[in-house]
Legacy VTK file of the C-alpha trace (Angstrom):
# vtk DataFile Version 3.0
C-alpha trace
ASCII
DATASET POLYDATA
POINTS 34 float
-2.179 1.830 65.173
-4.856 3.104 62.738
-1.691 5.628 61.792
0.521 3.168 61.495
-1.162 0.915 59.253
-2.095 3.512 56.995
1.803 5.059 57.016
2.474 1.068 56.274
0.219 0.607 53.368
0.855 4.134 51.661
4.944 3.069 52.090
3.934 -0.134 50.261
1.725 1.541 47.459
4.798 4.001 46.917
6.636 1.146 46.289
7.497 -0.048 42.036
5.770 -2.922 41.329
8.222 -6.341 41.672
8.282 -8.295 38.192
8.567 -12.256 39.226
8.557 -14.733 36.821
6.422 -17.020 37.855
7.225 -20.595 38.085
5.880 -23.521 36.249
3.163 -25.775 38.300
4.861 -29.006 39.934
2.486 -32.158 40.245
1.733 -33.263 43.979
4.312 -36.201 44.610
6.738 -34.955 41.733
9.193 -33.787 43.765
9.993 -36.853 45.790
10.900 -38.470 42.280
14.198 -36.038 42.170
LINES 1 35
34 0 1 2 3 4 5 6 7 8 9 10 11 12 13 14 15 16 17 18 19 20 21 22 23 24 25 26 27 28 29 30 31 32 33
């Protein structure tokens, strides 16, 4: 329902942000070379 959606949104907004390091991009075809 709309109330459930709003409650889930409020819960997710209350969580602290996660600090993840973004990995370096892998060019296409580089994964198959390993």
